[in-house]
C-alpha positions as a LaTeX table, in Angstrom:
\begin{tabular}{lrrr}
\hline
Residue & $x$ (\AA) & $y$ (\AA) & $z$ (\AA) \\
\hline
Met1 & 81.50 & 113.64 & 97.11 \\
Ser2 & 79.46 & 110.53 & 95.97 \\
Ala3 & 78.23 & 108.04 & 98.24 \\
Ala4 & 80.45 & 105.30 & 96.47 \\
Val5 & 83.56 & 107.82 & 96.98 \\
Ala6 & 82.56 & 108.29 & 100.37 \\
Glu7 & 82.18 & 104.52 & 101.08 \\
Ala8 & 85.49 & 103.85 & 99.32 \\
Ser9 & 87.42 & 106.86 & 101.25 \\
Gly10 & 86.21 & 105.96 & 104.82 \\
Ser11 & 87.36 & 108.56 & 107.22 \\
Gly12 & 86.91 & 106.95 & 110.54 \\
His13 & 89.63 & 106.99 & 113.24 \\
Ala14 & 90.78 & 103.55 & 114.78 \\
Thr15 & 89.16 & 102.68 & 118.19 \\
Pro16 & 91.14 & 101.13 & 120.98 \\
Gln17 & 90.14 & 97.54 & 119.75 \\
Thr18 & 91.27 & 98.13 & 116.56 \\
Arg19 & 94.68 & 99.75 & 117.03 \\
Val20 & 97.34 & 97.74 & 115.08 \\
Tyr21 & 100.09 & 99.96 & 115.67 \\
Ala22 & 101.36 & 101.81 & 118.80 \\
Ser23 & 104.16 & 103.77 & 116.88 \\
Thr24 & 105.59 & 104.78 & 113.46 \\
Asp25 & 108.49 & 102.69 & 114.29 \\
Glu26 & 106.04 & 99.43 & 114.22 \\
Met27 & 104.87 & 100.69 & 110.49 \\
Arg28 & 108.52 & 101.39 & 109.62 \\
Asp29 & 109.54 & 97.76 & 110.67 \\
Leu30 & 106.71 & 96.04 & 108.74 \\
Val31 & 107.49 & 98.00 & 105.56 \\
Gln32 & 111.37 & 97.28 & 106.16 \\
Gly33 & 110.46 & 93.52 & 106.49 \\
Phe34 & 108.34 & 93.45 & 103.64 \\
Glu35 & 110.84 & 95.14 & 101.38 \\
Ala36 & 113.72 & 92.57 & 102.72 \\
Thr37 & 111.16 & 89.94 & 102.22 \\
Ser38 & 111.87 & 88.57 & 105.55 \\
Leu39 & 107.99 & 89.77 & 106.97 \\
Pro40 & 106.64 & 86.19 & 107.95 \\
Tyr41 & 104.16 & 85.34 & 105.51 \\
Ala42 & 101.29 & 85.22 & 108.45 \\
Arg43 & 101.95 & 88.77 & 109.08 \\
Trp44 & 101.24 & 89.75 & 105.39 \\
Thr45 & 97.64 & 90.60 & 105.94 \\
His46 & 95.33 & 93.00 & 104.61 \\
Gly47 & 96.18 & 95.35 & 107.18 \\
Ala48 & 99.59 & 95.34 & 106.26 \\
His49 & 98.91 & 95.56 & 102.42 \\
Leu50 & 97.36 & 99.05 & 103.41 \\
Thr51 & 100.04 & 99.89 & 105.62 \\
Val52 & 102.66 & 99.98 & 102.79 \\
Ala53 & 100.15 & 101.28 & 100.45 \\
Leu54 & 99.71 & 104.41 & 103.04 \\
Trp55 & 103.75 & 104.50 & 103.43 \\
Tyr56 & 104.65 & 104.36 & 100.07 \\
Leu57 & 102.04 & 107.40 & 99.11 \\
Leu58 & 103.18 & 109.47 & 101.81 \\
Trp59 & 106.77 & 108.76 & 100.98 \\
Tyr60 & 106.63 & 108.73 & 96.98 \\
Gly61 & 103.51 & 110.03 & 95.76 \\
Pro62 & 100.72 & 108.27 & 93.61 \\
Asp63 & 103.22 & 107.34 & 90.43 \\
Gly64 & 106.23 & 106.23 & 92.70 \\
Ala65 & 104.15 & 104.44 & 95.40 \\
Leu66 & 102.53 & 102.32 & 92.25 \\
Asp67 & 106.02 & 101.20 & 91.25 \\
Ala68 & 107.27 & 100.72 & 94.50 \\
Met69 & 104.06 & 98.84 & 95.53 \\
Arg70 & 104.37 & 96.43 & 92.34 \\
Arg71 & 107.81 & 95.74 & 92.51 \\
Gly72 & 107.34 & 94.89 & 96.31 \\
Leu73 & 104.67 & 92.60 & 95.77 \\
Val74 & 106.44 & 90.83 & 93.06 \\
Arg75 & 109.62 & 90.31 & 94.76 \\
Tyr76 & 107.54 & 89.26 & 98.06 \\
Asn77 & 105.38 & 86.98 & 96.55 \\
Ala78 & 108.40 & 85.40 & 94.55 \\
Ala79 & 110.09 & 85.27 & 98.00 \\
His80 & 107.09 & 83.36 & 99.58 \\
Ala81 & 106.18 & 81.26 & 96.54 \\
Asn82 & 105.68 & 78.22 & 98.52 \\
Glu83 & 103.13 & 79.73 & 100.43 \\
Pro84 & 99.30 & 79.44 & 99.85 \\
Met85 & 98.33 & 82.58 & 98.01 \\
Arg86 & 94.79 & 83.31 & 97.05 \\
Val87 & 95.71 & 85.82 & 94.25 \\
Gly88 & 99.43 & 86.67 & 93.88 \\
Tyr89 & 100.27 & 90.01 & 92.21 \\
His90 & 97.09 & 91.62 & 90.51 \\
Glu91 & 97.75 & 94.99 & 88.88 \\
Thr92 & 93.64 & 96.12 & 88.99 \\
Ile93 & 93.45 & 95.27 & 92.64 \\
Thr94 & 96.56 & 96.91 & 93.55 \\
Arg95 & 95.66 & 100.07 & 91.79 \\
Phe96 & 92.18 & 99.83 & 93.51 \\
Trp97 & 93.30 & 99.67 & 97.09 \\
Leu98 & 95.92 & 102.36 & 96.30 \\
Gly99 & 93.20 & 104.49 & 95.31 \\
Val100 & 91.12 & 103.58 & 98.15 \\
Val101 & 94.33 & 104.80 & 100.27 \\
Arg102 & 94.53 & 107.96 & 98.42 \\
Arg103 & 90.80 & 108.74 & 99.09 \\
Tyr104 & 91.46 & 108.01 & 102.47 \\
Leu105 & 94.44 & 110.66 & 103.09 \\
Cys106 & 92.31 & 113.30 & 101.35 \\
Ser107 & 89.58 & 112.76 & 103.94 \\
Ala108 & 91.39 & 111.55 & 107.04 \\
Arg109 & 91.89 & 114.35 & 109.69 \\
Leu110 & 95.70 & 114.59 & 110.15 \\
Glu111 & 95.63 & 115.29 & 113.92 \\
Gly112 & 97.59 & 112.33 & 115.36 \\
Ser113 & 100.54 & 110.52 & 114.22 \\
Leu114 & 101.26 & 108.35 & 111.66 \\
Ala115 & 100.63 & 105.17 & 113.45 \\
Asp116 & 96.93 & 106.72 & 114.18 \\
Leu117 & 96.61 & 107.32 & 110.39 \\
Ala118 & 97.35 & 103.90 & 109.70 \\
Asn119 & 95.34 & 102.75 & 112.43 \\
Gly120 & 92.19 & 104.70 & 111.41 \\
Leu121 & 92.65 & 103.43 & 107.60 \\
Ile122 & 92.83 & 99.71 & 108.36 \\
Ala123 & 89.62 & 100.29 & 110.81 \\
Ala124 & 87.58 & 101.99 & 108.00 \\
His125 & 88.98 & 99.45 & 105.65 \\
Thr126 & 88.33 & 95.95 & 106.98 \\
Asp127 & 86.49 & 94.79 & 104.05 \\
Arg128 & 88.38 & 92.65 & 101.86 \\
Glu129 & 85.60 & 92.30 & 99.35 \\
Leu130 & 85.12 & 96.08 & 98.78 \\
Pro131 & 86.53 & 95.62 & 95.16 \\
Phe132 & 83.58 & 93.50 & 94.23 \\
Lys133 & 81.30 & 96.43 & 94.67 \\
Tyr134 & 82.69 & 98.18 & 91.72 \\
Tyr135 & 83.56 & 95.09 & 89.69 \\
Ala136 & 81.78 & 91.92 & 88.69 \\
Arg137 & 83.61 & 89.09 & 89.84 \\
Glu138 & 84.37 & 87.37 & 87.13 \\
Arg139 & 85.74 & 90.64 & 85.19 \\
Leu140 & 88.09 & 91.42 & 88.27 \\
Leu141 & 89.55 & 87.88 & 88.60 \\
Ser142 & 90.06 & 87.74 & 84.94 \\
Asp143 & 93.77 & 87.38 & 83.50 \\
Glu144 & 93.11 & 90.88 & 81.66 \\
Ala145 & 92.72 & 92.72 & 84.94 \\
Arg146 & 95.13 & 90.64 & 86.60 \\
His147 & 97.94 & 91.91 & 84.33 \\
Ala148 & 96.77 & 95.47 & 83.68 \\
Trp149 & 94.55 & 98.14 & 84.76 \\
Val150 & 90.69 & 97.71 & 84.32 \\
Glu151 & 88.18 & 100.40 & 84.92 \\
Pro152 & 85.64 & 99.51 & 87.19 \\
Asp153 & 82.03 & 98.41 & 86.27 \\
Thr154 & 80.65 & 100.98 & 88.55 \\
Pro155 & 82.27 & 104.02 & 88.93 \\
Trp156 & 83.39 & 105.24 & 92.26 \\
\hline
\end{tabular}
């Protein structure tokens, strides 16, 4: 495994300070709130994005997860259009983070609950700037990358 893939896959487990979910039920509630667009925007954090991506990958596999994530993000963003969004829906960033979560799943020890898995994922991937280690900022923030997958400048 290359250093970039190891960094992007992060196989750490959550420590008590980073524990976001006490149960799988809490994760399910977050996903249901996201899907119903009733999840308060203040709770739609980077960790929540990762949680939904994890949930969808486990339930639907890679292709189904991408479709569900894409539809869900567009619907959620439309329902919260009055909120100050930094980016809105972005195809390349969505696919990038789904890839990060997939790599995490391939390397994580599956010894605990689904909540433990999500907590470990969130603890390992707190850096929202990770995509910029693989993409030039102007390329990743371009209209092209927003609307379609763009290959990274630096392979991972």
